[in-house]
Backbone as CSV, one residue per row, in Angstrom:
resi,resn,N_x,N_y,N_z,CA_x,CA_y,CA_z,C_x,C_y,C_z
1,MET,35.406,258.704,-218.419,34.731,257.421,-218.495,33.718,257.361,-217.353
2,THR,32.531,256.886,-217.643,31.490,256.837,-216.621,31.762,255.727,-215.627
3,TYR,31.129,255.869,-214.490,31.240,254.857,-213.442,30.849,253.477,-213.962
4,PHE,29.731,253.398,-214.679,29.236,252.106,-215.155,30.167,251.493,-216.195
5,ARG,30.740,252.333,-217.052,31.672,251.818,-218.059,32.929,251.275,-217.371
6,LYS,33.416,251.987,-216.340,34.584,251.508,-215.588,34.268,250.160,-214.939
7,ARG,33.085,250.047,-214.330,32.682,248.790,-213.690,32.593,247.658,-214.715
8,ALA,32.012,247.934,-215.877,31.887,246.920,-216.924,33.254,246.454,-217.376
9,MET,34.207,247.387,-217.524,35.564,247.002,-217.928,36.231,246.168,-216.837
10,PHE,36.002,246.530,-215.573,36.577,245.776,-214.467,36.093,244.323,-214.507
11,PHE,34.783,244.132,-214.652,34.227,242.791,-214.643,34.600,242.011,-215.893
12,SER,34.756,242.674,-217.027,35.104,241.959,-218.255,36.535,241.444,-218.210
13,ASN,37.381,242.023,-217.378,38.772,241.590,-217.268,38.974,240.520,-216.199
14,MET,37.930,240.134,-215.498,38.055,239.160,-214.416,38.156,237.751,-214.976
15,THR,39.005,236.953,-214.361,39.091,235.541,-214.722,38.077,234.761,-213.898
16,SER,37.884,233.478,-214.229,36.944,232.665,-213.456,37.416,232.517,-212.013
17,ASP,38.746,232.479,-211.793,39.257,232.423,-210.417,38.913,233.701,-209.662
18,ASP,39.023,234.845,-210.352,38.676,236.126,-209.725,37.213,236.151,-209.329
19,ILE,36.358,235.637,-210.202,34.925,235.650,-209.932,34.598,234.813,-208.708
20,GLN,35.323,233.703,-208.520,35.049,232.829,-207.375,35.549,233.413,-206.058
21,LYS,36.530,234.290,-206.136,37.106,234.850,-204.915,36.247,235.994,-204.395
22,ILE,35.962,235.957,-203.136,35.236,237.046,-202.486,35.917,237.303,-201.158
23,ASN,36.332,238.542,-200.942,36.978,238.937,-199.682,38.115,238.003,-199.294
24,GLY,38.929,237.593,-200.263,40.086,236.767,-199.968,39.781,235.288,-199.811
25,GLY,38.514,234.886,-199.838,38.162,233.475,-199.717,37.485,233.003,-200.984
26,PHE,37.045,231.790,-200.987,36.353,231.242,-202.130,34.898,231.025,-201.790
27,MET,34.030,231.289,-202.761,32.615,231.023,-202.554,32.414,229.517,-202.564
28,PRO,31.674,228.976,-201.636,31.392,227.540,-201.682,30.419,227.249,-202.821
29,LEU,30.467,226.025,-203.336,29.458,225.632,-204.316,28.094,225.777,-203.680
30,GLU,27.146,226.187,-204.443,25.775,226.253,-203.940,25.402,224.868,-203.444
31,LYS,24.718,224.764,-202.323,24.490,223.461,-201.689,23.765,222.483,-202.601
32,HIS,22.810,222.949,-203.402,22.098,222.019,-204.275,22.971,221.566,-205.440
33,GLU,23.825,222.455,-205.924,24.764,222.044,-206.972,25.693,220.960,-206.438
34,ARG,26.177,221.148,-205.217,27.062,220.154,-204.601,26.337,218.814,-204.461
35,THR,25.075,218.841,-204.035,24.297,217.609,-203.891,24.161,216.893,-205.233
36,ILE,23.839,217.631,-206.286,23.681,217.029,-207.614,24.999,216.419,-208.069
37,ARG,26.096,217.151,-207.922,27.402,216.634,-208.364,27.818,215.399,-207.554
38,GLN,27.586,215.417,-206.249,27.934,214.260,-205.416,27.055,213.062,-205.745
39,MET,25.766,213.311,-205.995,24.855,212.231,-206.363,25.312,211.585,-207.667
40,PHE,25.657,212.404,-208.680,26.136,211.857,-209.955,27.434,211.078,-209.759
41,ALA,28.325,211.562,-208.902,29.582,210.862,-208.648,29.314,209.481,-208.045
42,THR,28.381,209.404,-207.120,28.016,208.113,-206.506,27.309,207.223,-207.515
43,PHE,26.380,207.800,-208.268,25.593,207.062,-209.259,26.485,206.419,-210.317
44,THR,27.536,207.116,-210.745,28.404,206.605,-211.810,29.596,205.810,-211.301
45,ASP,29.784,205.768,-209.989,30.861,204.959,-209.406,30.315,203.555,-209.178
46,PHE,30.593,202.664,-210.107,30.019,201.312,-210.054,30.549,200.486,-208.883
47,THR,31.548,200.998,-208.170,32.039,200.291,-206.988,31.353,200.774,-205.712
48,SER,30.585,201.854,-205.809,29.918,202.388,-204.612,28.687,201.558,-204.273
49,ASP,28.303,201.606,-203.015,27.107,200.913,-202.537,25.880,201.709,-202.975
50,ILE,24.950,201.046,-203.646,23.748,201.705,-204.159,22.957,202.380,-203.039
51,SER,23.010,201.822,-201.837,22.259,202.418,-200.727,22.750,203.828,-200.396
52,GLU,23.980,204.179,-200.805,24.506,205.528,-200.568,23.687,206.592,-201.306
53,LEU,23.016,206.195,-202.390,22.199,207.157,-203.138,21.062,207.720,-202.283
54,SER,20.620,206.939,-201.294,19.546,207.389,-200.400,19.944,208.629,-199.611
55,ASN,21.259,208.875,-199.473,21.731,210.064,-198.762,21.373,211.350,-199.499
56,PHE,21.070,211.244,-200.779,20.811,212.422,-201.602,19.326,212.640,-201.893
57,MET,18.485,211.674,-201.515,17.084,211.718,-201.916,16.150,211.527,-200.730
58,THR,14.962,212.113,-200.840,13.946,211.923,-199.803,13.329,210.534,-199.952
59,THR,12.678,210.068,-198.903,12.062,208.733,-198.952,10.889,208.675,-199.930
60,ASP,10.258,209.821,-200.194,9.138,209.853,-201.148,9.584,210.364,-202.530
61,TYR,10.858,210.221,-202.840,11.458,210.652,-204.098,10.662,210.143,-205.302
62,ARG,10.519,211.017,-206.290,9.884,210.658,-207.563,10.763,211.168,-208.691
63,GLN,10.889,210.333,-209.719,11.628,210.727,-210.903,10.789,210.402,-212.124
64,PHE,10.715,211.361,-213.033,10.015,211.173,-214.293,11.048,211.275,-215.405
65,VAL,11.166,210.199,-216.189,12.105,210.164,-217.304,11.301,209.894,-218.563
66,ASP,11.210,210.898,-219.421,10.457,210.753,-220.668,9.060,210.194,-220.418
67,GLY,8.446,210.641,-219.316,7.083,210.228,-219.000,6.966,209.004,-218.112
68,GLN,8.050,208.272,-217.884,8.039,207.094,-217.005,8.297,207.543,-215.571
69,GLU,7.485,207.086,-214.629,7.657,207.465,-213.225,8.440,206.402,-212.465
70,MET,9.357,206.870,-211.613,10.124,205.980,-210.752,10.062,206.477,-209.308
71,THR,9.948,205.541,-208.384,10.068,205.833,-206.960,11.538,205.661,-206.574
72,LEU,11.861,205.874,-205.315,13.228,205.658,-204.843,13.639,204.199,-205.040
73,ASP,12.752,203.263,-204.722,13.063,201.845,-204.942,13.272,201.547,-206.426
74,ASP,12.435,202.129,-207.281,12.609,201.959,-208.729,13.945,202.533,-209.183
75,PHE,14.343,203.664,-208.591,15.618,204.274,-208.958,16.784,203.370,-208.564
76,ARG,16.686,202.731,-207.409,17.732,201.784,-206.997,17.792,200.606,-207.971
77,THR,16.613,200.100,-208.371,16.553,199.010,-209.352,17.150,199.467,-210.676
78,HIS,16.845,200.682,-211.081,17.392,201.282,-212.302,18.917,201.329,-212.230
79,THR,19.445,201.759,-211.094,20.889,201.849,-210.901,21.534,200.471,-211.004
80,THR,20.919,199.471,-210.384,21.427,198.095,-210.456,21.427,197.597,-211.898
81,ALA,20.344,197.867,-212.638,20.240,197.427,-214.037,21.319,198.086,-214.892
82,LEU,21.556,199.367,-214.687,22.606,200.048,-215.446,23.974,199.469,-215.129
83,ARG,24.223,199.224,-213.852,25.536,198.701,-213.453,25.779,197.299,-213.989
84,SER,24.724,196.517,-214.132,24.928,195.169,-214.683,24.998,195.189,-216.211
85,GLY,24.347,196.163,-216.846,24.315,196.206,-218.308,25.414,197.046,-218.942
86,LEU,26.092,197.848,-218.143,27.121,198.734,-218.672,28.472,198.461,-218.029
87,ARG,29.520,198.760,-218.770,30.870,198.690,-218.214,31.198,199.994,-217.487
88,LYS,30.675,201.109,-218.049,31.026,202.420,-217.504,29.939,203.424,-217.852
89,LEU,29.753,204.399,-216.973,28.822,205.503,-217.211,29.480,206.784,-216.720
90,ASP,29.565,207.765,-217.611,30.120,209.070,-217.256,29.040,210.116,-217.465
91,ILE,28.961,211.063,-216.554,28.017,212.165,-216.688,28.805,213.461,-216.661
92,SER,28.553,214.276,-217.657,29.222,215.562,-217.794,28.163,216.666,-217.787
93,ILE,28.205,217.503,-216.748,27.246,218.602,-216.641,27.738,219.762,-217.505
94,GLN,26.903,220.177,-218.445,27.232,221.299,-219.317,26.739,222.617,-218.728
95,HIS,25.537,222.592,-218.157,24.944,223.784,-217.556,24.228,223.369,-216.280
96,ILE,24.315,224.236,-215.272,23.578,223.993,-214.039,23.110,225.340,-213.501
97,LEU,21.888,225.335,-213.039,21.289,226.541,-212.486,20.554,226.157,-211.215
98,CYS,20.821,226.869,-210.134,20.149,226.621,-208.858,19.425,227.890,-208.435
99,ASP,18.187,227.709,-207.952,17.398,228.849,-207.505,16.451,228.368,-206.414
100,GLY,16.691,228.803,-205.186,15.832,228.399,-204.071,15.862,226.895,-203.885
101,ASP,14.684,226.260,-203.911,14.613,224.811,-203.719,14.553,224.057,-205.046
102,SER,14.982,224.712,-206.133,14.956,224.103,-207.460,16.320,224.196,-208.120
103,ALA,16.541,223.312,-209.073,17.764,223.352,-209.880,17.445,222.748,-211.237
104,ALA,18.307,223.006,-212.182,18.161,222.430,-213.513,19.548,222.165,-214.072
105,THR,19.656,221.095,-214.847,20.910,220.789,-215.521,20.637,220.438,-216.975
106,VAL,21.644,220.680,-217.773,21.760,220.072,-219.085,23.045,219.267,-218.969
107,HIS,22.919,217.958,-219.123,24.108,217.124,-218.988,24.104,216.021,-220.038
108,PHE,25.274,215.445,-220.226,25.439,214.350,-221.168,25.820,213.097,-220.397
109,ALA,25.175,211.998,-220.737,25.507,210.692,-220.165,26.168,209.868,-221.266
110,ARG,27.400,209.439,-221.030,28.106,208.578,-221.972,28.162,207.181,-221.359
111,ALA,27.480,206.258,-222.013,27.405,204.878,-221.537,28.312,203.996,-222.392
112,THR,29.051,203.117,-221.734,29.881,202.142,-222.431,29.398,200.762,-222.042
113,ARG,28.961,199.999,-223.034,28.482,198.633,-222.784,29.661,197.684,-222.623
114,HIS,29.367,196.492,-222.145,30.412,195.480,-221.998,31.021,195.120,-223.352
115,SER,30.239,195.257,-224.424,30.720,194.972,-225.779,31.666,196.050,-226.292
116,GLY,31.728,197.198,-225.601,32.554,198.307,-226.032,31.774,199.373,-226.787
117,GLU,30.522,199.111,-227.129,29.698,200.102,-227.821,29.422,201.278,-226.895
118,HIS,29.363,202.467,-227.506,29.119,203.699,-226.751,27.773,204.295,-227.120
119,SER,27.193,204.988,-226.155,25.992,205.787,-226.375,26.234,207.137,-225.734
120,LEU,25.702,208.168,-226.361,25.781,209.511,-225.804,24.361,210.059,-225.766
121,ILE,23.917,210.422,-224.565,22.539,210.872,-224.370,22.562,212.246,-223.718
122,LYS,21.839,213.175,-224.334,21.695,214.511,-223.763,20.478,214.493,-222.847
123,VAL,20.636,215.053,-221.662,19.569,215.045,-220.664,19.318,216.476,-220.199
124,ILE,18.057,216.859,-220.201,17.638,218.133,-219.627,16.798,217.782,-218.402
125,ALA,17.241,218.216,-217.230,16.610,217.774,-215.982,16.271,218.952,-215.077
126,PHE,15.121,218.834,-214.425,14.668,219.777,-213.403,14.659,219.029,-212.078
127,TYR,15.168,219.660,-211.020,15.251,219.051,-209.692,14.477,219.912,-208.702
128,ARG,13.805,219.273,-207.771,13.164,219.967,-206.659,13.774,219.371,-205.386
129,PHE,14.099,220.242,-204.436,14.721,219.832,-203.179,13.773,220.054,-202.017
130,ARG,13.871,219.189,-201.043,13.243,219.397,-199.746,14.388,219.312,-198.747
131,GLY,14.703,220.443,-198.148,15.902,220.504,-197.318,17.116,220.323,-198.217
132,ALA,18.008,219.446,-197.829,19.224,219.212,-198.608,19.087,218.024,-199.561
133,ARG,17.898,217.429,-199.637,17.730,216.213,-200.451,16.822,216.445,-201.656
134,ILE,17.082,215.680,-202.690,16.278,215.757,-203.913,14.980,214.992,-203.681
135,CYS,13.846,215.630,-203.965,12.559,214.945,-203.829,11.906,214.688,-205.188
136,LEU,12.350,215.397,-206.228,11.757,215.236,-207.550,12.797,215.505,-208.624
137,VAL,12.798,214.653,-209.650,13.572,214.907,-210.860,12.626,214.683,-212.025
138,ASP,12.600,215.626,-212.944,11.789,215.511,-214.151,12.734,215.752,-215.315
139,GLU,12.940,214.718,-216.143,13.939,214.859,-217.189,13.471,214.338,-218.539
140,LEU,14.063,214.924,-219.559,13.861,214.492,-220.935,15.212,214.095,-221.495
141,THR,15.233,213.021,-222.286,16.487,212.538,-222.843,16.429,212.547,-224.365
142,HIS,17.601,212.677,-224.956,17.724,212.660,-226.414,19.003,211.908,-226.768
143,VAL,18.865,210.833,-227.535,20.029,210.036,-227.936,20.780,210.793,-229.029
144,ILE,22.045,211.093,-228.764,22.914,211.772,-229.721,23.676,210.731,-230.543
145,GLU,24.243,209.741,-229.854,24.975,208.645,-230.493,24.470,207.339,-229.908
146,GLY,24.405,206.318,-230.748,23.970,205.009,-230.272,22.718,204.571,-230.987
147,HIS,22.081,203.579,-230.435,20.881,203.010,-231.016,19.638,203.721,-230.491
148,HIS,18.572,203.679,-231.264,17.308,204.293,-230.841,16.838,203.702,-229.504
149,GLU,17.113,202.412,-229.281,16.708,201.755,-228.023,17.418,202.341,-226.806
150,ASP,18.526,203.059,-227.036,19.267,203.647,-225.927,18.445,204.697,-225.186
151,LYS,17.372,205.168,-225.796,16.480,206.126,-225.121,15.931,205.507,-223.833
152,ALA,15.785,204.191,-223.814,15.263,203.497,-222.633,16.281,203.408,-221.493
153,LEU,17.538,203.748,-221.738,18.552,203.667,-220.677,18.183,204.554,-219.487
154,GLY,17.496,205.661,-219.720,17.149,206.582,-218.655,16.159,206.032,-217.650
155,SER,15.406,204.997,-218.045,14.422,204.402,-217.129,14.535,202.881,-217.107
156,LEU,15.695,202.371,-217.506,15.928,200.923,-217.542,15.669,200.291,-216.179
157,GLN,14.944,199.182,-216.180,14.702,198.440,-214.942,15.291,197.076,-215.148
């Protein structure tokens, strides 16, 4: 058996825990992935202080959602509007890729209104970082379940 075939068999038998282990320790989450996950956790925790979101973003932050531009202040207003209009918001990241000062996700946002109605929105997002903070998000949304008007949830003010 060739060296490369042996290596391929070795890697194909590895579990996800094996892949994470290096030299007896665990690889830390990539710093930008950790920032994105922590930001989403704060964003969807309706009991958290909205000002905590500033810990994840630069002061000149810009977000584009389906062509609508938001500043950091607009994003805070957006967060307040979602929290008042929804009972719950869950975000599930399906794919995440980090490279240098950029990252991308494909994630699903499940919104539950006070009436109990649900919406499911697929989001494809590109992130740009400056240092450890997000300075740009450019995303496209697609309503999977819910009303056509739910497309506006991504930039609700």
